[in-house]
N, C-alpha and C positions, 0 to 999 in steps of 0.2 A: 726354566721356561720349557714347556712341553715342546718336543720336536727339536730342541736345540742339540746340534751335534756335540760330542765330546772332543776335547782337545786331542790331537793325534799322539801325544806322548803323555805319560804320567806326569803329573805336576812335580817339577823339580823345585826344591825349596829356594835355590838361588834365582831361578827363573821367575818364581812366584813373586819374590821380593822385588826383583828388577821391574817386573810389570806393574807392581804396586806403586813404585817410584815414578816410572814413565812408561805408559802402555806404548805399543808400537804406533808410530805416526809414519805411515808409508807414503813414499814420494810419488808413486805413479801407478794408477790403475785405469784400464781401458774399458770399464764397464759401459760408459756412455756410448762409445763407438760400437761395442759389441751388441748393446741393446738396439742400436740403429740397424745393425745388419741381421738381427734375428728374423728368420724366415717365418716364424709363427706369429709373432706379435711385435712388429717393429716399434722401438721406443716406448714400449709398455714399461711401467713401473710396478705392475702387479706381480705378485709371487716372489718378491725379494725380501720378505720379512722373516718370520719365525721358522719357516721350513726351508731347507737347502733347495736352491733353484737347480733344475735339472740340466740347463743348457749353458750356464756361465760358470766361470771360476769363482764368482763372487755373489754373496747376498749377505744380508744382515746377520743372520744366524751364524754363518761361518766366520765373518769378520770378528764376531764376539768370541767364538771358539778360538780364534787365532790371536787373541789378545790385542786386537786393534782398537785403539782409542782415537785415532785420527786418520784420515785418508785424503790425500790429494787425488781428486778425480780428474783425469785427463780429458780435456775437451779437444779432441783431435780432428784434424781435417786432412783428408788425403792430398798428397803433393800434387795431383793432377788438377786441383782446383786453385785458381788464383783470383786476385781481385775481389769484386763483389761476391762471387760465388763462394769463395773461401770464407768470407766474412759471414755470410748467411749460414753456411754449414756449421761454423763455429758457434754462432748464436743459437742454433738449434741444439748443439751439444750442451751449451751452458743451461738452456731452458730445461733439458732433461734432467740435469742435476738439481736444479731448483724444484722441478716437480717431485723428483725422487725424495728430497728432504721434506717437502710438504706432505708427501703420502705417508711418511714414517716419522712423525714429529716427536714421538716417544723414544726413538732410536737414533735419529740423525740431527745434526744442528749445523747450519751454515756457520762457517768461522773464516776469519781473515787474519786475526792477530794471535799472538802467543796467548794473551789473556782470554780471548774467546775460545781458543782450543781448550785451555785449562778449565774454563767454566763448563764447557760441554762435557768434559770428562767427569768433573764433579757431579754433574747431573745424570751421569750414567748414560750419556749419549755419545755417539761417535761423531767427532768434529769432522766436518765436510769441507774441504778446501778445493779450489779449482786451479788447474794449471793448463794453459793452452800449449799444445804440442806442435810447434812449427811456426817460424816467423812469417811464413806465408799467409797465415790465418788473419793477419791485420791489414792485408791489402795494401802494403806500403804506405799506411796512413797512421800518423801520430795520433790523430783524433780517435781512430778506432781503438788504438792501444789504450788510450785514457778511458774510453767508454767500457772496454773490457775490464779494466781495473775497478770502475764504478760498479760493475756487475759482480765483482768479487773474484776476478781472475787473479790469483796470487803469484803465478810465475808465467813466463813465456819461454819456451825452448826455442832458441834462436833460429834453429833449422830443424827440418826432419831429415829425410833420406836424400833430399836433393838441395842444391844451393838455392838461396834466395837472391834477388838482385843486390843484396847488401852483405851477404855472409856465406862463407863456404861450409858445406856439410862435410862430415867424415866420410860419407859414402857417395861422394860425387867428384867429378874432376876439379882440381885446383883452378879457380878462376880469379878471385879476388885476392888471394893470398891472406885471407883472414876476414876482417871486417872492412867495409868501405867506410867513407866518413859518414854517410847516412846510417850505417850500422852502429857507428860509435854514438851518433846522436840519439838512436833508439835506446842503447844501453843507458846513456845519461838520463833520458826521460823516464826510462823504468826506475832508475834510482830516485828520481824526483817523486814519482807517484807511489813509490813503495812496492813495486812489483820485482820479485826475484828474477835475476838473470840465470836462466837454466841452460848449461852447457853440455847436457846430454845431446847426442847426434851431431854436434859440431866438429870441425876439423881441429887439429892440434893448433894451427895458425889462428883460428877464430877463438879458441880458448885463450891463447896468449893475448890477443888483442883485447878481448873482453876483460881479462884480468888487469891489463894495463889501463883500461878505461874506466872500469867501475869504481865507485866510491863505497859500495856496499857489498856484504858477503854474497857469493855465488852459491849456486847449487848444481849438482849433477843428479837430476831426479831419478834416473835409472840407468846407471853405468857401472861397469866393473873395471878391473885393473888390466892395462895392456901388458904388463910384465908378466902376468899370469895366464893371459890368453890374448893373442895378437889381433883380435878383431878391431877394426878401425873405430868402432863405436866406443871402445874402452879408453881409459884415461892413462896417459903416459906418466911415468914417474916424475918427470920434470914439472908437470902441472900438479900432481899431488903434493909435491914439496912446496908449492906456492900457497897451498890452502891455509896454513897457519897464519901467514901474514895477511891473507885476505879474510879470514874468518869463516870461509865457506865450508860446505859439507858435500862429500861424495856419497850417494845413497846406492849401495850395491844391489844390482839387478840379478834376477834369478833365471832368465832364459838360457838354456844350455849353449847357444852360439856364443855368449859372452862369457862363458866359464871354462870351456876346454877347446884347445886347438884341434884335437882329433875329431871332436863333434863337428867343428866348422868344415873339416875336410870331408866328413861323411855327408853333412847336410848340403854342401854345395856340389857333391859328386852325384853319381848315378844311384847312390844308396843301396847298392847290391850287397855290400858288406854288412854284417851285423852292426846295429847302432851302438856307438860307444856308450858305456854306462856313465851317467852323470849323477852325483849324489850330493847330499847336504854337505859332505866334506869338501866338495869343490866351491860351494858358496862360502864355507868357513875360510877356505884358503884365500879367497879374494878379500874377505873382510879383514883377516889378519894382515895381509899384505898392505892394505890401505891404512890400517892402524900403524904398522911399522913405519910407513913412509910419511903419511900426513899427520898421524897422531890421534889419539883416542877422541879428541874433541872435534874431529872433522870427518866422522863416519856416520852413516845412517843406512836405512833399508828402503829400496825401491823395487818391490817385487816384479812390477810390470804385469801383473795378472790380468787376464782377458785380453792381452796384447800379443800372445803367442799361443801356439797349439801344442807345445811340448814342454815338459818341466822335469827337473831332477827327480830321481826316484823318490817316491813317498812325499813329494812336494807339489802335488797337482792343483792345489787351490789355496785360498787365503787362510785355511787353518794351519798352514805350514810354518808359520814364524816360530812357535815354540820348539819345533825340531832344530831349527838353527840355534836358537838361544840356549837349548839344553846341550847341544855339542859344544858351544862356547864355554858354558859353565864347567863342562866336563874337562875342558882343557885349562881351567883355572881362572877364568874370567870371574870378577866379583860381581855382585848384584849392581853396584854403583857403576862399574864399567859397562855392563850390559845395558843399564838404563840410559847411558849417554848415547849408545847406538840406537836404541829403540825409539827414543823420543827427545831425550834432553838436548842433543846438539841441534836438531832442526828447530826446537822451540827457542833456543837462543838466537838462531838466525832470524826467526820471525820476530822476536823482540827487538832485534837490532835493526830491522828494516821497516 
């Protein structure tokens, strides 16, 4: 296709085989929010097709160059909004994704189930799933939760960066000690309607309570490993060890604060020292740690593109997945092992829920 960017790495035979088995199904992308914030054309779906978009990390051309066959589009609402305001904002985010898919029907297809994702990939389209980021977006209403599910929202992240009245966040003061009884009711209702419980952003207590409550596999749509970087957004080993029994998947995120402790120190300081170098090797380190603790069947990718302003070296946009996969292949991963990471594991979770 004219204007299509090339992959950032030469095609590696093992990577090519892996992507033929299972293209990348990424767990989290903030394009909808970034489009809303765009100063030039807020919420426009124009210019996201065959030519790389100048202001975002994401567009269709670069998704294809990155080997992406499925994308969970985050429908995110700022934590400052609550109640009906949060619900309205989330609905506007959902509507953006629906308009995006309608604008590019040859390239994108809405999907909810594993079979719908597979059908889209067979048709040469990028499966588009929705994930609501932050339990505040439902306005403390199970009815709103059910309506979001009807509109295609496939996961709900139980918190964002602040507590909800029913769940503790990883980056807020401990108030509930995990989930309240209403929080457990929300998890059970999500199980009933087939919505994935997303444990990115939540406290370790909330992770434990959710795993004790859920009858379905959970996901971490964009988190990395706390043993490799102590950021509270990352997943402790004790939780990673519970994923095999639950069947869930941790989808490793790419923002540097989740990858290196020295970057966190620099980022939260006065930034007068040189910025620590963060590279694809740091992403690989987290993937291999998650594999070692949780197992090959419980890992995935959740880049978090358009949700942060800095990225590892040479990983600035959604063309970057082949760099990660090539590094893994060079470390001895087989095509079938890589294919579990790229899409096979999250497809299993979609099938099971």
